[in-house]
SEMI-257726 format. One record per atom (N, C-alpha, C): x, y, z; atom name; residue in three letters. Coordinates in steps of 0.001 Angstrom, whole numbers. Layout:
px->X, py->Y, pz->Z, lummi->CA, rotor->ALA
...
//
This chain:
px->-19049, py->77034, pz->-25072, lummi->N, rotor->MET
px->-18165, py->77832, pz->-24252, lummi->CA, rotor->MET
px->-18529, py->79300, pz->-24441, lummi->C, rotor->MET
px->-18525, py->80031, pz->-23393, lummi->N, rotor->SER
px->-18868, py->81449, pz->-23436, lummi->CA, rotor->SER
px->-17826, py->82226, pz->-24240, lummi->C, rotor->SER
px->-18268, py->83317, pz->-24872, lummi->N, rotor->GLU
px->-17352, py->84107, pz->-25687, lummi->CA, rotor->GLU
px->-16274, py->84788, pz->-24858, lummi->C, rotor->GLU
px->-16481, py->84959, pz->-23557, lummi->N, rotor->THR
px->-15495, py->85618, pz->-22721, lummi->CA, rotor->THR
px->-14486, py->84641, pz->-22144, lummi->C, rotor->THR
px->-14723, py->83353, pz->-22291, lummi->N, rotor->THR
px->-13812, py->82355, pz->-21755, lummi->CA, rotor->THR
px->-12813, py->81949, pz->-22825, lummi->C, rotor->THR
px->-11512, py->82215, pz->-22600, lummi->N, rotor->PRO
px->-10522, py->81808, pz->-23596, lummi->CA, rotor->PRO
px->-10322, py->80295, pz->-23555, lummi->C, rotor->PRO
px->-9912, py->79746, pz->-24665, lummi->N, rotor->GLY
px->-9629, py->78322, pz->-24708, lummi->CA, rotor->GLY
px->-10222, py->77672, pz->-25938, lummi->C, rotor->GLY
px->-10161, py->76361, pz->-25949, lummi->N, rotor->VAL
px->-10643, py->75573, pz->-27065, lummi->CA, rotor->VAL
px->-11691, py->74603, pz->-26550, lummi->C, rotor->VAL
px->-12845, py->74595, pz->-27165, lummi->N, rotor->GLN
px->-13893, py->73649, pz->-26790, lummi->CA, rotor->GLN
px->-13670, py->72354, pz->-27562, lummi->C, rotor->GLN
px->-13797, py->71229, pz->-26871, lummi->N, rotor->VAL
px->-13654, py->69920, pz->-27490, lummi->CA, rotor->VAL
px->-14997, py->69206, pz->-27395, lummi->C, rotor->VAL
px->-15538, py->68809, pz->-28551, lummi->N, rotor->ASP
px->-16788, py->68054, pz->-28612, lummi->CA, rotor->ASP
px->-16452, py->66605, pz->-28919, lummi->C, rotor->ASP
px->-16825, py->65701, pz->-28021, lummi->N, rotor->VAL
px->-16541, py->64277, pz->-28204, lummi->CA, rotor->VAL
px->-17820, py->63575, pz->-28634, lummi->C, rotor->VAL
px->-17764, py->62944, pz->-29805, lummi->N, rotor->PHE
px->-18899, py->62195, pz->-30333, lummi->CA, rotor->PHE
px->-18648, py->60716, pz->-30097, lummi->C, rotor->PHE
px->-19507, py->60077, pz->-29326, lummi->N, rotor->SER
px->-19370, py->58643, pz->-29072, lummi->CA, rotor->SER
px->-19785, py->57847, pz->-30300, lummi->C, rotor->SER
px->-19361, py->56593, pz->-30349, lummi->N, rotor->LYS
px->-19759, py->55701, pz->-31439, lummi->CA, rotor->LYS
px->-21275, py->55550, pz->-31457, lummi->C, rotor->LYS
px->-21887, py->55446, pz->-30274, lummi->N, rotor->ALA
px->-23346, py->55307, pz->-30196, lummi->CA, rotor->ALA
px->-24041, py->56515, pz->-30836, lummi->C, rotor->ALA
px->-23515, py->57709, pz->-30602, lummi->N, rotor->ARG
px->-24108, py->58928, pz->-31168, lummi->CA, rotor->ARG
px->-23951, py->58968, pz->-32686, lummi->C, rotor->ARG
px->-22753, py->58693, pz->-33175, lummi->N, rotor->THR
px->-22534, py->58771, pz->-34614, lummi->CA, rotor->THR
px->-23223, py->57633, pz->-35362, lummi->C, rotor->THR
px->-23414, py->56497, pz->-34710, lummi->N, rotor->ASP
px->-24104, py->55370, pz->-35357, lummi->CA, rotor->ASP
px->-25564, py->55688, pz->-35652, lummi->C, rotor->ASP
px->-26154, py->56600, pz->-34884, lummi->N, rotor->GLU
px->-27567, py->56929, pz->-35117, lummi->CA, rotor->GLU
px->-27756, py->58033, pz->-36158, lummi->C, rotor->GLU
px->-26660, py->58557, pz->-36706, lummi->N, rotor->LEU
px->-26735, py->59594, pz->-37728, lummi->CA, rotor->LEU
px->-26441, py->59016, pz->-39109, lummi->C, rotor->LEU
px->-27061, py->59589, pz->-40132, lummi->N, rotor->THR
px->-26674, py->59235, pz->-41494, lummi->CA, rotor->THR
px->-25307, py->59863, pz->-41758, lummi->C, rotor->THR
px->-24660, py->59447, pz->-42820, lummi->N, rotor->SER
px->-23346, py->60017, pz->-43157, lummi->CA, rotor->SER
px->-23416, py->61532, pz->-43328, lummi->C, rotor->SER
px->-24431, py->62005, pz->-44037, lummi->N, rotor->MET
px->-24542, py->63448, pz->-44255, lummi->CA, rotor->MET
px->-24847, py->64197, pz->-42955, lummi->C, rotor->MET
px->-25647, py->63628, pz->-42065, lummi->N, rotor->GLU
px->-25911, py->64261, pz->-40767, lummi->CA, rotor->GLU
px->-24626, py->64338, pz->-39947, lummi->C, rotor->GLU
px->-23849, py->63267, pz->-39989, lummi->N, rotor->LYS
px->-22583, py->63233, pz->-39259, lummi->CA, rotor->LYS
px->-21645, py->64322, pz->-39797, lummi->C, rotor->LYS
px->-21528, py->64416, pz->-41106, lummi->N, rotor->ILE
px->-20660, py->65422, pz->-41734, lummi->CA, rotor->ILE
px->-21124, py->66831, pz->-41375, lummi->C, rotor->ILE
px->-22424, py->67069, pz->-41406, lummi->N, rotor->ARG
px->-22963, py->68392, pz->-41069, lummi->CA, rotor->ARG
px->-22686, py->68728, pz->-39601, lummi->C, rotor->ARG
px->-22887, py->67785, pz->-38682, lummi->N, rotor->CYS
px->-22613, py->68030, pz->-37253, lummi->CA, rotor->CYS
px->-21146, py->68378, pz->-37032, lummi->C, rotor->CYS
px->-20269, py->67616, pz->-37672, lummi->N, rotor->ILE
px->-18829, py->67847, pz->-37535, lummi->CA, rotor->ILE
px->-18477, py->69222, pz->-38074, lummi->C, rotor->ILE
px->-18914, py->69506, pz->-39274, lummi->N, rotor->LEU
px->-18560, py->70770, pz->-39919, lummi->CA, rotor->LEU
px->-19130, py->71971, pz->-39170, lummi->C, rotor->LEU
px->-20370, py->71869, pz->-38704, lummi->N, rotor->ASP
px->-20956, py->72973, pz->-37935, lummi->CA, rotor->ASP
px->-20151, py->73247, pz->-36666, lummi->C, rotor->ASP
px->-19749, py->72196, pz->-35965, lummi->N, rotor->SER
px->-18986, py->72352, pz->-34732, lummi->CA, rotor->SER
px->-17607, py->72954, pz->-35004, lummi->C, rotor->SER
px->-16933, py->72452, pz->-36035, lummi->N, rotor->VAL
px->-15603, py->72960, pz->-36371, lummi->CA, rotor->VAL
px->-15667, py->74411, pz->-36849, lummi->C, rotor->VAL
px->-16704, py->74769, pz->-37600, lummi->N, rotor->LYS
px->-16852, py->76149, pz->-38058, lummi->CA, rotor->LYS
px->-17045, py->77116, pz->-36896, lummi->C, rotor->LYS
px->-17541, py->76611, pz->-35759, lummi->N, rotor->GLU
px->-17670, py->77436, pz->-34554, lummi->CA, rotor->GLU
px->-16344, py->77545, pz->-33806, lummi->C, rotor->GLU
px->-15294, py->76883, pz->-34325, lummi->N, rotor->GLY
px->-13976, py->76937, pz->-33688, lummi->CA, rotor->GLY
px->-13693, py->75791, pz->-32752, lummi->C, rotor->GLY
px->-14576, py->74804, pz->-32692, lummi->N, rotor->ASN
px->-14409, py->73680, pz->-31780, lummi->CA, rotor->ASN
px->-13581, py->72560, pz->-32396, lummi->C, rotor->ASN
px->-12971, py->71771, pz->-31541, lummi->N, rotor->VAL
px->-12287, py->70550, pz->-31952, lummi->CA, rotor->VAL
px->-13265, py->69408, pz->-31746, lummi->C, rotor->VAL
px->-13417, py->68556, pz->-32755, lummi->N, rotor->VAL
px->-14319, py->67410, pz->-32664, lummi->CA, rotor->VAL
px->-13482, py->66146, pz->-32534, lummi->C, rotor->VAL
px->-13853, py->65302, pz->-31577, lummi->N, rotor->VAL
px->-13220, py->64004, pz->-31415, lummi->CA, rotor->VAL
px->-14277, py->62953, pz->-31706, lummi->C, rotor->VAL
px->-14008, py->62122, pz->-32698, lummi->N, rotor->LEU
px->-14920, py->61040, pz->-33066, lummi->CA, rotor->LEU
px->-14339, py->59737, pz->-32542, lummi->C, rotor->LEU
px->-15044, py->59090, pz->-31633, lummi->N, rotor->SER
px->-14504, py->57858, pz->-31066, lummi->CA, rotor->SER
px->-14504, py->56724, pz->-32073, lummi->C, rotor->SER
px->-15372, py->56783, pz->-33087, lummi->N, rotor->ALA
px->-15425, py->55720, pz->-34087, lummi->CA, rotor->ALA
px->-14839, py->56136, pz->-35424, lummi->C, rotor->ALA
px->-14358, py->57321, pz->-35543, lummi->N, rotor->GLY
px->-13750, py->57753, pz->-36792, lummi->CA, rotor->GLY
px->-14738, py->57871, pz->-37931, lummi->C, rotor->GLY
px->-14213, py->58028, pz->-39123, lummi->N, rotor->LEU
px->-15015, py->58169, pz->-40331, lummi->CA, rotor->LEU
px->-14595, py->57106, pz->-41334, lummi->C, rotor->LEU
px->-15544, py->56682, pz->-42158, lummi->N, rotor->SER
px->-15187, py->55805, pz->-43265, lummi->CA, rotor->SER
px->-14433, py->56650, pz->-44290, lummi->C, rotor->SER
px->-13736, py->56016, pz->-45202, lummi->N, rotor->SER
px->-13002, py->56783, pz->-46210, lummi->CA, rotor->SER
px->-13962, py->57596, pz->-47081, lummi->C, rotor->SER
px->-15148, py->57060, pz->-47348, lummi->N, rotor->ASP
px->-16148, py->57797, pz->-48120, lummi->CA, rotor->ASP
px->-16634, py->59029, pz->-47347, lummi->C, rotor->ASP
px->-16902, py->58859, pz->-46046, lummi->N, rotor->GLU
px->-17346, py->59990, pz->-45222, lummi->CA, rotor->GLU
px->-16258, py->61056, pz->-45136, lummi->C, rotor->GLU
px->-15015, py->60616, pz->-44985, lummi->N, rotor->GLU
px->-13916, py->61569, pz->-44900, lummi->CA, rotor->GLU
px->-13786, py->62356, pz->-46208, lummi->C, rotor->GLU
px->-13920, py->61677, pz->-47333, lummi->N, rotor->SER
px->-13868, py->62356, pz->-48639, lummi->CA, rotor->SER
px->-14989, py->63376, pz->-48773, lummi->C, rotor->SER
px->-16189, py->62993, pz->-48344, lummi->N, rotor->ARG
px->-17321, py->63925, pz->-48427, lummi->CA, rotor->ARG
px->-17153, py->65101, pz->-47476, lummi->C, rotor->ARG
px->-16568, py->64849, pz->-46304, lummi->N, rotor->LEU
px->-16310, py->65935, pz->-45360, lummi->CA, rotor->LEU
px->-15327, py->66939, pz->-45963, lummi->C, rotor->LEU
px->-14271, py->66452, pz->-46582, lummi->N, rotor->VAL
px->-13290, py->67337, pz->-47215, lummi->CA, rotor->VAL
px->-13948, py->68110, pz->-48358, lummi->C, rotor->VAL
px->-14726, py->67429, pz->-49168, lummi->N, rotor->GLU
px->-15414, py->68087, pz->-50289, lummi->CA, rotor->GLU
px->-16356, py->69183, pz->-49799, lummi->C, rotor->GLU
px->-17138, py->68878, pz->-48768, lummi->N, rotor->LYS
px->-18077, py->69858, pz->-48209, lummi->CA, rotor->LYS
px->-17315, py->71034, pz->-47599, lummi->C, rotor->LYS
px->-16229, py->70734, pz->-46923, lummi->N, rotor->THR
px->-15396, py->71780, pz->-46325, lummi->CA, rotor->THR
px->-14875, py->72727, pz->-47396, lummi->C, rotor->THR
px->-14369, py->72175, pz->-48488, lummi->N, rotor->MET
px->-13824, py->73005, pz->-49564, lummi->CA, rotor->MET
px->-14872, py->73962, pz->-50119, lummi->C, rotor->MET
px->-16118, py->73514, pz->-50162, lummi->N, rotor->SER
px->-17173, py->74379, pz->-50702, lummi->CA, rotor->SER
px->-17579, py->75480, pz->-49726, lummi->C, rotor->SER
px->-17199, py->75346, pz->-48448, lummi->N, rotor->GLU
px->-17612, py->76326, pz->-47439, lummi->CA, rotor->GLU
px->-16477, py->77210, pz->-46932, lummi->C, rotor->GLU
px->-15283, py->77043, pz->-47479, lummi->N, rotor->ILE
px->-14151, py->77864, pz->-47033, lummi->CA, rotor->ILE
px->-14406, py->79328, pz->-47362, lummi->C, rotor->ILE
px->-14123, py->80179, pz->-46367, lummi->N, rotor->ASN
px->-14247, py->81622, pz->-46487, lummi->CA, rotor->ASN
px->-13015, py->82196, pz->-45795, lummi->C, rotor->ASN
px->-12097, py->82816, pz->-46524, lummi->N, rotor->PRO
px->-10837, py->83279, pz->-45930, lummi->CA, rotor->PRO
px->-11004, py->84166, pz->-44689, lummi->C, rotor->PRO
px->-12126, py->84866, pz->-44589, lummi->N, rotor->ASP
px->-12326, py->85750, pz->-43442, lummi->CA, rotor->ASP
px->-12846, py->85024, pz->-42202, lummi->C, rotor->ASP
px->-13571, py->83915, pz->-42391, lummi->N, rotor->ASN
px->-14211, py->83268, pz->-41253, lummi->CA, rotor->ASN
px->-13862, py->81796, pz->-41059, lummi->C, rotor->ASN
px->-13590, py->81074, pz->-42132, lummi->N, rotor->PHE
px->-13380, py->79635, pz->-42037, lummi->CA, rotor->PHE
px->-12326, py->79211, pz->-43038, lummi->C, rotor->PHE
px->-11150, py->78838, pz->-42524, lummi->N, rotor->THR
px->-10021, py->78527, pz->-43408, lummi->CA, rotor->THR
px->-9884, py->77045, pz->-43722, lummi->C, rotor->THR
px->-10735, py->76210, pz->-43164, lummi->N, rotor->GLY
px->-10677, py->74785, pz->-43467, lummi->CA, rotor->GLY
px->-10508, py->73938, pz->-42225, lummi->C, rotor->GLY
px->-10268, py->72646, pz->-42456, lummi->N, rotor->ILE
px->-10166, py->71697, pz->-41354, lummi->CA, rotor->ILE
px->-8860, py->70914, pz->-41444, lummi->C, rotor->ILE
px->-8494, py->70345, pz->-40326, lummi->N, rotor->GLU
px->-7422, py->69359, pz->-40246, lummi->CA, rotor->GLU
px->-8054, py->68094, pz->-39705, lummi->C, rotor->GLU
px->-7731, py->66974, pz->-40295, lummi->N, rotor->ILE
px->-8192, py->65678, pz->-39815, lummi->CA, rotor->ILE
px->-6957, py->64926, pz->-39355, lummi->C, rotor->ILE
px->-6953, py->64501, pz->-38100, lummi->N, rotor->LYS
px->-5787, py->63816, pz->-37540, lummi->CA, rotor->LYS
px->-6220, py->62522, pz->-36861, lummi->C, rotor->LYS
px->-5421, py->61507, pz->-37057, lummi->N, rotor->ARG
px->-5580, py->60231, pz->-36355, lummi->CA, rotor->ARG
px->-4243, py->59874, pz->-35745, lummi->C, rotor->ARG
px->-4240, py->59373, pz->-34519, lummi->N, rotor->PRO
px->-2963, py->58961, pz->-33938, lummi->CA, rotor->PRO
px->-2392, py->57782, pz->-34733, lummi->C, rotor->PRO
px->-1071, py->57737, pz->-34806, lummi->N, rotor->ASN
px->-421, py->56597, pz->-35450, lummi->CA, rotor->ASN
px->-563, py->55377, pz->-34557, lummi->C, rotor->ASN
px->-865, py->54247, pz->-35182, lummi->N, rotor->ARG
px->-1019, py->53012, pz->-34417, lummi->CA, rotor->ARG
px->-220, py->51913, pz->-35094, lummi->C, rotor->ARG
px->285, py->51024, pz->-34297, lummi->N, rotor->THR
px->967, py->49856, pz->-34827, lummi->CA, rotor->THR
px->70, py->48651, pz->-34573, lummi->C, rotor->THR
px->288, py->47518, pz->-35263, lummi->N, rotor->PRO
px->-551, py->46342, pz->-35045, lummi->CA, rotor->PRO
px->-562, py->45882, pz->-33597, lummi->C, rotor->PRO
px->535, py->46087, pz->-32868, lummi->N, rotor->SER
px->575, py->45645, pz->-31477, lummi->CA, rotor->SER
px->-348, py->46452, pz->-30582, lummi->C, rotor->SER
px->-798, py->47627, pz->-31034, lummi->N, rotor->GLN
px->-1666, py->48466, pz->-30220, lummi->CA, rotor->GLN
px->-3132, py->48124, pz->-30379, lummi->C, rotor->GLN
px->-3491, py->47328, pz->-31364, lummi->N, rotor->SER
px->-4903, py->47158, pz->-31688, lummi->CA, rotor->SER
px->-5698, py->46422, pz->-30624, lummi->C, rotor->SER
px->-5061, py->45703, pz->-29732, lummi->N, rotor->GLY
px->-5836, py->44962, pz->-28745, lummi->CA, rotor->GLY
px->-5789, py->45535, pz->-27348, lummi->C, rotor->GLY
px->-5124, py->46657, pz->-27136, lummi->N, rotor->GLY
px->-4929, py->47179, pz->-25788, lummi->CA, rotor->GLY
px->-6005, py->48146, pz->-25341, lummi->C, rotor->GLY
px->-5671, py->48904, pz->-24324, lummi->N, rotor->PHE
px->-6574, py->49893, pz->-23752, lummi->CA, rotor->PHE
px->-7074, py->50852, pz->-24814, lummi->C, rotor->PHE
px->-6180, py->51269, pz->-25694, lummi->N, rotor->PHE
px->-6531, py->52250, pz->-26723, lummi->CA, rotor->PHE
px->-7702, py->51770, pz->-27562, lummi->C, rotor->PHE
px->-7694, py->50496, pz->-27970, lummi->N, rotor->SER
px->-8786, py->49992, pz->-28807, lummi->CA, rotor->SER
px->-10101, py->49979, pz->-28044, lummi->C, rotor->SER
px->-10055, py->49753, pz->-26758, lummi->N, rotor->LYS
px->-11283, py->49792, pz->-25954, lummi->CA, rotor->LYS
px->-11814, py->51231, pz->-25876, lummi->C, rotor->LYS
px->-10895, py->52201, pz->-25752, lummi->N, rotor->PHE
px->-11293, py->53601, pz->-25670, lummi->CA, rotor->PHE
px->-11965, py->54069, pz->-26950, lummi->C, rotor->PHE
px->-11414, py->53674, pz->-28092, lummi->N, rotor->VAL
px->-11945, py->54167, pz->-29354, lummi->CA, rotor->VAL
px->-13075, py->53319, pz->-29885, lummi->C, rotor->VAL
px->-13387, py->52208, pz->-29239, lummi->N, rotor->GLY
px->-14519, py->51403, pz->-29647, lummi->CA, rotor->GLY
px->-14266, py->50539, pz->-30857, lummi->C, rotor->GLY
px->-13023, py->50179, pz->-31109, lummi->N, rotor->SER
px->-12703, py->49361, pz->-32268, lummi->CA, rotor->SER
px->-11654, py->48333, pz->-31911, lummi->C, rotor->SER
px->-12003, py->47058, pz->-31993, lummi->N, rotor->ASP
px->-11042, py->46008, pz->-31706, lummi->CA, rotor->ASP
px->-10153, py->45697, pz->-32895, lummi->C, rotor->ASP
px->-10620, py->45984, pz->-34107, lummi->N, rotor->ASP
px->-9843, py->45639, pz->-35293, lummi->CA, rotor->ASP
px->-9041, py->46806, pz->-35840, lummi->C, rotor->ASP
px->-9123, py->47953, pz->-35199, lummi->N, rotor->GLY
px->-8366, py->49119, pz->-35656, lummi->CA, rotor->GLY
px->-8966, py->49782, pz->-36887, lummi->C, rotor->GLY
px->-10132, py->49329, pz->-37350, lummi->N, rotor->GLY
px->-10721, py->49852, pz->-38568, lummi->CA, rotor->GLY
px->-11357, py->51222, pz->-38419, lummi->C, rotor->GLY
px->-11759, py->51596, pz->-37223, lummi->N, rotor->ASN
px->-12412, py->52891, pz->-37005, lummi->CA, rotor->ASN
px->-11667, py->53666, pz->-35930, lummi->C, rotor->ASN
px->-10480, py->54112, pz->-36250, lummi->N, rotor->ASP
px->-9649, py->54815, pz->-35276, lummi->CA, rotor->ASP
px->-10276, py->56110, pz->-34814, lummi->C, rotor->ASP
px->-9944, py->56484, pz->-33591, lummi->N, rotor->ILE
px->-10366, py->57786, pz->-33085, lummi->CA, rotor->ILE
px->-9848, py->58851, pz->-34049, lummi->C, rotor->ILE
px->-10649, py->59875, pz->-34257, lummi->N, rotor->THR
px->-10312, py->60906, pz->-35230, lummi->CA, rotor->THR
px->-10558, py->62282, pz->-34634, lummi->C, rotor->THR
px->-9600, py->63177, pz->-34824, lummi->N, rotor->PHE
px->-9736, py->64566, pz->-34414, lummi->CA, rotor->PHE
px->-9999, py->65381, pz->-35668, lummi->C, rotor->PHE
px->-11024, py->66229, pz->-35621, lummi->N, rotor->VAL
px->-11302, py->67163, pz->-36714, lummi->CA, rotor->VAL
px->-11334, py->68549, pz->-36074, lummi->C, rotor->VAL
px->-10540, py->69448, pz->-36617, lummi->N, rotor->ALA
px->-10421, py->70762, pz->-35990, lummi->CA, rotor->ALA
px->-10232, py->71839, pz->-37042, lummi->C, rotor->ALA
px->-10504, py->73086, pz->-36654, lummi->N, rotor->PRO
px->-10160, py->74176, pz->-37555, lummi->CA, rotor->PRO
px->-8677, py->74072, pz->-37896, lummi->C, rotor->PRO
px->-8338, py->74355, pz->-39128, lummi->N, rotor->ALA
px->-6965, py->74178, pz->-39604, lummi->CA, rotor->ALA
px->-5930, py->74877, pz->-38730, lummi->C, rotor->ALA
px->-6315, py->75952, pz->-38077, lummi->N, rotor->ASP
px->-5356, py->76707, pz->-37277, lummi->CA, rotor->ASP
px->-5325, py->76308, pz->-35804, lummi->C, rotor->ASP
px->-6025, py->75241, pz->-35398, lummi->N, rotor->LYS
px->-6094, py->74917, pz->-33972, lummi->CA, rotor->LYS
px->-5386, py->73629, pz->-33556, lummi->C, rotor->LYS
px->-5228, py->72669, pz->-34459, lummi->N, rotor->ILE
px->-4655, py->71384, pz->-34058, lummi->CA, rotor->ILE
px->-3288, py->71224, pz->-34696, lummi->C, rotor->ILE
px->-2312, py->70859, pz->-33892, lummi->N, rotor->GLU
px->-960, py->70719, pz->-34405, lummi->CA, rotor->GLU
px->-512, py->69271, pz->-34446, lummi->C, rotor->GLU
px->-766, py->68517, pz->-33386, lummi->N, rotor->GLU
px->-213, py->67173, pz->-33317, lummi->CA, rotor->GLU
px->-1133, py->66264, pz->-32519, lummi->C, rotor->GLU
px->-1284, py->65034, pz->-32986, lummi->N, rotor->VAL
px->-2001, py->63995, pz->-32260, lummi->CA, rotor->VAL
px->-1098, py->62778, pz->-32242, lummi->C, rotor->VAL
px->-948, py->62169, pz->-31073, lummi->N, rotor->ASP
px->-57, py->61027, pz->-30963, lummi->CA, rotor->ASP
px->-604, py->60029, pz->-29957, lummi->C, rotor->ASP
px->-269, py->58776, pz->-30140, lummi->N, rotor->ALA
px->-608, py->57723, pz->-29186, lummi->CA, rotor->ALA
px->666, py->56965, pz->-28869, lummi->C, rotor->ALA
px->964, py->56839, pz->-27587, lummi->N, rotor->GLU
px->2154, py->56113, pz->-27167, lummi->CA, rotor->GLU
px->1750, py->54782, pz->-26584, lummi->C, rotor->GLU
px->2283, py->53708, pz->-27123, lummi->N, rotor->ASP
px->2083, py->52354, pz->-26617, lummi->CA, rotor->ASP
px->612, py->51995, pz->-26439, lummi->C, rotor->ASP
px->-283, py->52650, pz->-27148, lummi->N, rotor->GLY
px->-1697, py->52342, pz->-27050, lummi->CA, rotor->GLY
px->-2317, py->52705, pz->-25711, lummi->C, rotor->GLY
px->-1590, py->53408, pz->-24853, lummi->N, rotor->GLU
px->-2085, py->53708, pz->-23513, lummi->CA, rotor->GLU
px->-2296, py->55189, pz->-23258, lummi->C, rotor->GLU
px->-1658, py->56059, pz->-24037, lummi->N, rotor->LEU
px->-1757, py->57500, pz->-23818, lummi->CA, rotor->LEU
px->-2089, py->58166, pz->-25139, lummi->C, rotor->LEU
px->-3150, py->58912, pz->-25137, lummi->N, rotor->LEU
px->-3558, py->59664, pz->-26318, lummi->CA, rotor->LEU
px->-3317, py->61134, pz->-26025, lummi->C, rotor->LEU
px->-2602, py->61822, pz->-26911, lummi->N, rotor->SER
px->-2220, py->63193, pz->-26654, lummi->CA, rotor->SER
px->-2491, py->64048, pz->-27879, lummi->C, rotor->SER
px->-3040, py->65238, pz->-27651, lummi->N, rotor->ALA
px->-3300, py->66184, pz->-28747, lummi->CA, rotor->ALA
px->-2762, py->67545, pz->-28352, lummi->C, rotor->ALA
px->-2038, py->68178, pz->-29252, lummi->N, rotor->LEU
px->-1534, py->69523, pz->-29046, lummi->CA, rotor->LEU
px->-2414, py->70484, pz->-29828, lummi->C, rotor->LEU
px->-3053, py->71402, pz->-29098, lummi->N, rotor->LEU
px->-3984, py->72358, pz->-29705, lummi->CA, rotor->LEU
px->-3481, py->73772, pz->-29494, lummi->C, rotor->LEU
px->-3802, py->74639, pz->-30409, lummi->N, rotor->HIS
px->-3514, py->76064, pz->-30267, lummi->CA, rotor->HIS
px->-4742, py->76741, pz->-29707, lummi->C, rotor->HIS
px->-4564, py->77609, pz->-28710, lummi->N, rotor->GLY
px->-5681, py->78388, pz->-28172, lummi->CA, rotor->GLY
px->-6036, py->79510, pz->-29111, lummi->C, rotor->GLY
px->-7006, py->80306, pz->-28695, lummi->N, rotor->GLU
px->-7458, py->81416, pz->-29551, lummi->CA, rotor->GLU
px->-6551, py->82591, pz->-29449, lummi->C, rotor->GLU
//
């Protein structure tokens, strides 16, 4: 997004894209994008190990003047939602790799899924 255009850029990573990256490449891509102020949407989510490494890497790169950290959000899901439209969208039939939002700590406020049919994210602009 151009520097003169206000708003929030959202980068969506498909499961196919993230599957071709190593864990460290995936973490670096996510962190680089978020450090630029973008919101990252991962259709396949992160493993618990990848999420831990992402948080660890983030902590080592925090700079109060330029980068205050990340927020990781996943919509709440119930077992009844695992087989509907939502699971097809996120690429997971078993609910094991939920869609995941990663954003600068000051940009994402709320992520929610209603009845497995509507995915909603509340973001703060610049």
